[in-house]
C-alpha positions as CSV (number, residue, x, y, z in Angstrom):
1,X,0.0,0.0,0.0
2,X,1.3,3.4,-1.0
3,X,1.7,6.1,1.7
4,X,-1.0,8.8,1.8
5,X,0.7,12.2,1.2
6,X,-2.1,14.0,3.1
7,X,-1.2,12.3,6.3
8,X,2.4,13.7,6.7
9,X,3.3,16.5,9.0
10,X,4.3,19.9,8.0
11,X,6.1,22.4,10.2
12,X,5.6,26.0,8.9
13,X,7.7,28.9,10.2
14,X,7.9,32.5,9.1
15,X,11.4,33.5,8.1
16,X,11.9,37.3,8.6
17,X,15.2,37.1,6.8
18,X,13.7,35.4,3.7
19,X,10.3,37.1,4.0
20,X,8.7,33.7,3.3
21,X,7.0,30.8,5.1
22,X,9.4,27.9,5.4
23,X,7.9,24.4,5.3
24,X,9.7,21.3,6.6
25,X,8.4,17.7,6.6
26,X,9.9,15.9,9.7
27,X,9.2,12.4,8.4
28,X,10.9,12.9,5.0
29,X,14.6,13.7,5.1
30,X,15.4,16.8,3.0
31,X,11.7,17.5,2.6
32,X,11.2,21.2,2.6
33,X,9.9,24.1,0.6
34,X,8.6,27.6,1.0
35,X,5.8,30.1,0.1
36,X,5.2,33.8,0.1
37,X,2.0,33.3,2.1
38,X,1.0,30.6,4.6
39,X,-1.6,29.3,2.2
40,X,1.0,29.1,-0.6
41,X,3.4,27.3,1.7
42,X,0.8,24.7,2.6
43,X,0.2,24.0,-1.1
44,X,3.9,23.9,-1.8
45,X,4.4,21.6,1.2
46,X,1.8,19.1,0.0
47,X,3.3,19.1,-3.5
48,X,6.8,18.5,-2.1
49,X,5.5,15.6,0.0
50,X,3.9,14.0,-3.1
51,X,7.0,14.5,-5.2
52,X,9.3,13.2,-2.4
53,X,7.2,10.0,-2.0
54,X,6.9,9.5,-5.8
55,X,10.6,9.8,-6.3
56,X,11.4,7.5,-3.3
57,X,9.1,4.8,-4.5
58,X,10.5,5.0,-8.1
59,X,13.9,4.5,-6.6
60,X,12.7,1.6,-4.4
61,X,13.7,3.6,-1.3
62,X,12.0,3.2,2.1
63,X,9.3,5.8,2.8
64,X,8.9,6.6,6.5
65,X,5.3,6.3,7.8
66,X,3.5,9.5,8.7
67,X,3.4,10.5,12.4
68,X,0.3,9.8,14.3
69,X,-1.0,12.1,17.0
70,X,-1.6,10.3,20.3
71,X,-4.2,11.5,22.8
72,X,-2.8,12.8,26.1
């Protein structure tokens, strides 16, 4: 079963230096992108996750499972 890109985490931080929202994907090494607005950053982040997973599967690489929130 292929991983569902919509289940991966995104960390979004505003970079004053770059005047952009920086997106990192903790589960996917090197998975990051940016956007001029938070909304654009989210769209770019989802696209980056999809491309990362597609490339890893094409190269027969292991794809980490998405994080799952645990109730307190």
